[in-house]
C-alpha positions as CSV (number, residue, x, y, z in Angstrom):
1,X,74.2,147.1,63.8
2,X,77.1,146.5,66.3
3,X,78.9,144.2,63.9
4,X,81.2,146.9,62.4
5,X,82.4,147.8,65.9
6,X,83.0,144.2,67.0
7,X,84.5,142.8,63.8
8,X,87.6,140.6,64.2
9,X,87.0,140.3,68.0
10,X,86.7,136.8,69.6
11,X,83.8,137.5,71.9
12,X,83.6,133.9,72.9
13,X,87.0,134.2,74.6
14,X,86.5,135.7,78.1
15,X,90.0,137.1,78.3
16,X,91.0,140.7,77.5
17,X,87.4,142.0,78.0
18,X,88.6,145.5,78.9
19,X,90.9,145.8,75.9
20,X,88.1,144.6,73.6
21,X,85.8,147.2,75.1
22,X,88.3,150.0,74.5
23,X,88.6,148.9,70.9
24,X,84.9,148.8,70.4
25,X,84.4,152.2,72.0
26,X,87.2,153.6,69.9
27,X,85.6,152.2,66.7
28,X,82.2,153.5,67.8
29,X,83.3,157.0,68.7
30,X,86.0,157.3,66.1
31,X,88.4,158.3,68.8
32,X,90.8,155.5,69.7
33,X,92.8,155.4,72.9
34,X,96.5,155.4,71.7
35,X,99.8,154.7,73.3
36,X,100.4,158.5,73.2
37,X,97.2,158.9,75.3
38,X,98.5,156.4,77.8
39,X,102.0,158.1,78.0
40,X,100.3,161.5,78.5
41,X,98.3,160.1,81.5
42,X,101.4,158.5,83.0
43,X,103.4,161.7,82.6
44,X,100.7,163.9,84.1
45,X,100.2,161.4,86.9
46,X,96.5,161.9,86.7
47,X,93.7,159.4,86.2
48,X,90.2,159.5,87.3
49,X,88.5,156.3,88.3
50,X,84.9,155.9,87.1
51,X,83.2,154.4,90.1
52,X,80.9,151.6,89.3
53,X,77.2,151.9,90.3
54,X,76.1,150.0,93.4
55,X,75.2,146.4,92.8
56,X,71.4,146.2,92.4
57,X,69.7,144.6,95.5
58,X,66.9,142.2,94.8
59,X,64.3,140.7,97.2
60,X,64.7,137.1,98.2
61,X,62.2,135.1,96.1
62,X,59.5,133.5,98.2
63,X,56.7,131.0,97.7
64,X,53.1,132.0,98.6
65,X,53.5,130.4,102.0
66,X,56.6,132.7,102.7
67,X,59.2,130.0,102.4
68,X,62.2,130.6,100.1
69,X,61.7,129.7,96.4
70,X,65.3,128.3,96.2
71,X,65.8,126.5,99.5
72,X,68.7,124.5,100.8
73,X,71.6,127.0,100.4
74,X,73.0,130.2,101.8
75,X,75.4,131.4,104.4
76,X,74.0,129.1,107.0
77,X,73.7,126.1,104.6
78,X,70.3,124.5,104.7
79,X,69.5,126.3,107.9
80,X,69.4,129.6,105.9
81,X,65.8,128.6,105.2
82,X,64.8,129.1,108.8
83,X,65.5,132.8,108.4
84,X,62.3,133.1,106.4
85,X,60.3,132.3,109.6
86,X,61.8,135.3,111.5
87,X,59.8,138.6,111.6
88,X,61.0,141.4,109.4
89,X,62.3,143.5,112.2
90,X,64.4,140.6,113.5
91,X,65.8,140.0,110.0
92,X,66.6,143.7,109.8
93,X,68.3,143.5,113.2
94,X,70.3,140.5,112.0
95,X,71.4,142.3,108.8
96,X,72.7,145.4,110.6
97,X,74.2,143.4,113.5
98,X,76.1,141.5,110.8
99,X,77.2,144.8,109.2
100,X,78.2,146.2,112.6
101,X,80.3,143.2,113.6
102,X,81.9,143.1,110.1
103,X,83.0,146.7,110.1
104,X,84.4,146.2,113.6
105,X,86.3,143.2,112.4
106,X,87.7,145.2,109.4
107,X,88.7,148.1,111.7
108,X,86.2,150.6,110.2
109,X,83.9,150.9,113.3
110,X,85.3,154.2,114.5
111,X,84.7,156.0,111.2
112,X,82.0,158.6,111.8
113,X,80.3,157.9,108.4
114,X,80.2,154.2,109.1
115,X,78.8,154.9,112.6
116,X,76.1,157.1,111.0
117,X,75.2,154.4,108.4
118,X,74.9,151.7,111.0
119,X,72.8,153.9,113.3
120,X,70.5,155.0,110.5
121,X,70.4,151.5,109.0
122,X,71.0,153.1,105.6
123,X,73.9,154.1,103.5
124,X,75.1,157.7,103.9
125,X,76.2,159.4,100.6
126,X,79.9,159.0,101.7
127,X,79.5,155.3,102.7
128,X,77.8,154.7,99.3
129,X,80.8,156.3,97.6
130,X,83.1,154.1,99.6
131,X,81.1,150.9,98.8
132,X,81.3,151.9,95.1
133,X,85.1,152.7,95.4
134,X,85.8,149.3,97.1
135,X,84.8,147.5,93.9
136,X,87.9,148.9,92.1
137,X,91.5,149.5,93.0
138,X,92.4,148.8,96.6
139,X,90.0,146.0,97.6
140,X,91.3,145.4,101.1
141,X,88.0,146.3,102.7
142,X,85.7,145.3,99.8
143,X,83.8,142.6,101.6
144,X,83.2,144.7,104.7
145,X,81.8,147.5,102.5
146,X,79.7,145.0,100.5
147,X,78.3,143.7,103.8
148,X,77.1,147.2,104.7
149,X,75.6,147.6,101.3
150,X,73.8,144.2,101.4
151,X,72.4,145.0,104.9
152,X,70.6,148.0,103.3
153,X,68.5,145.8,101.0
154,X,64.9,146.9,101.4
155,X,63.8,143.3,101.6
156,X,64.6,142.2,105.2
157,X,65.2,138.5,104.3
158,X,67.5,139.4,101.4
159,X,69.3,141.9,103.7
160,X,70.0,139.3,106.3
161,X,71.0,136.5,103.9
162,X,73.1,138.9,101.8
163,X,74.9,140.5,104.7
164,X,75.7,137.1,106.3
165,X,76.9,135.9,102.9
166,X,79.4,138.7,102.2
167,X,80.4,138.9,105.9
168,X,81.8,135.4,105.6
169,X,84.3,136.7,103.0
170,X,85.1,139.8,105.2
171,X,85.9,137.6,108.2
172,X,88.1,135.3,106.2
173,X,89.6,132.5,108.3
174,X,87.4,133.6,111.2
175,X,84.2,133.1,109.1
176,X,83.1,129.9,110.9
177,X,83.4,131.6,114.3
178,X,81.5,134.6,113.1
179,X,78.6,132.5,111.6
180,X,78.6,130.5,114.9
181,X,78.1,133.7,116.9
182,X,75.4,134.9,114.5
183,X,73.6,131.6,115.0
184,X,73.9,131.8,118.8
185,X,73.0,135.5,119.0
186,X,69.9,135.1,116.9
187,X,68.9,131.6,117.9
188,X,69.1,130.3,114.4
189,X,69.6,126.5,114.1
C-alpha cells in the first residue's frame, strides 16, 4: 500500500531521512514542496516549527522482588541497582533534587515557570512547551529541560534514574562532580 509513495527510495540508507519524508508526503498528498515554496518562506521570513511531542516516559522494569529487570547499568554504574531499594518518596526527592540542581547549573533556576514546576514536582504547561521546543532548533539547554521532564516520570525509580542520566549530559565536564554530590546527598553507594 505504501510502495507507490516510497518507490525509488533507499530506505536502508539512514541519510537524508527528512528529505525522503518530504518526498513521501508530497507523493501521498499530491502536493510536493518545491523550490518556489522554499523561496517564498525565505522571502517572507516566516516559518513555524512543529514542536515534537514529549518523549514518552516508561516505568523502570522490575522483577517480582522489586529489583531491576536489567541490572548493572545506569547513571551510577552498577550502583544504580541500589536505587531500587529506596522508598518511592526518597526516589521522587532524588529526581526533583537532580532537576533542581541541573536547572541551577544551566542558569534556569530563577525562571518563575521553572520554579513552579520544581515546587509542584510536575511540568507546568509552559515548561512542557519549553521541553518540547528544546528538542529542535537551539539545543543549548536541551539536557536541562530533558532532566526536568524525566523527573516528572510517574514511576519514582524511573524518574530518579532518568533524571540522573540526563543530568550527566547537562552538567558536561562537571558530571562526575554532580554524580558524586548526588551519591553523597542521598547516601547511594
